[in-house]
C-alpha positions, 0 to 999 in steps of 0.5 A, spaced: 951 925 987 946 923 983 946 919 976 942 921 970 937 916 968 936 915 960 930 912 957 930 909 950 925 913 946 923 910 940 919 913 934 915 911 928 914 915 922 906 916 920 905 919 914 898 922 913 894 923 906 897 930 905 904 927 905 906 930 912 910 926 916 910 926 923 913 922 929 909 918 934 912 916 940 912 908 942 913 907 949 912 900 953 905 902 954 904 900 947 906 893 949 901 888 952 902 882 956 899 875 955 895 876 962 893 883 960 890 880 953 887 875 957 883 879 962 881 884 956 877 878 952 875 874 958 879 868 958 885 865 962 892 867 961 893 859 959 888 859 954 891 866 951 898 863 952 896 857 948 893 861 942 899 866 942 905 862 942 902 855 940 897 857 935 900 863 932 894 867 933 898 874 933 906 876 932 909 876 939 916 878 942 919 874 947 924 878 952 927 872 956 921 868 958 916 874 958 911 875 952 909 881 949 904 883 944 904 890 940 897 893 941 897 894 934 897 887 933 892 885 938 887 890 935 888 887 928 887 880 931 881 882 934 878 885 928 879 879 924 876 875 930 869 879 929 863 875 925 859 879 921 853 876 923 851 870 929 845 867 930 843 863 936 842 856 934 834 855 936 833 862 935 827 864 931 
């Protein structure tokens, strides 16, 4: 006899400019680990962990000893880190 497996599905409401409401499925793929974030920006996981947890760089959720960051919060953080212009010292 097999057991039924249930998955928790969370939906988030999205309202478009016309006022129409749609439901967007939020799954575990919408959450990133510190290691995934670190590899995407090219730093060590320890450096990213210090920035997220100790430095408060972005909101995170702790599940036991594991840290998860939503994709939306990560993207907002990346946008806030962009510089409009950068000139190398000594460049002509």
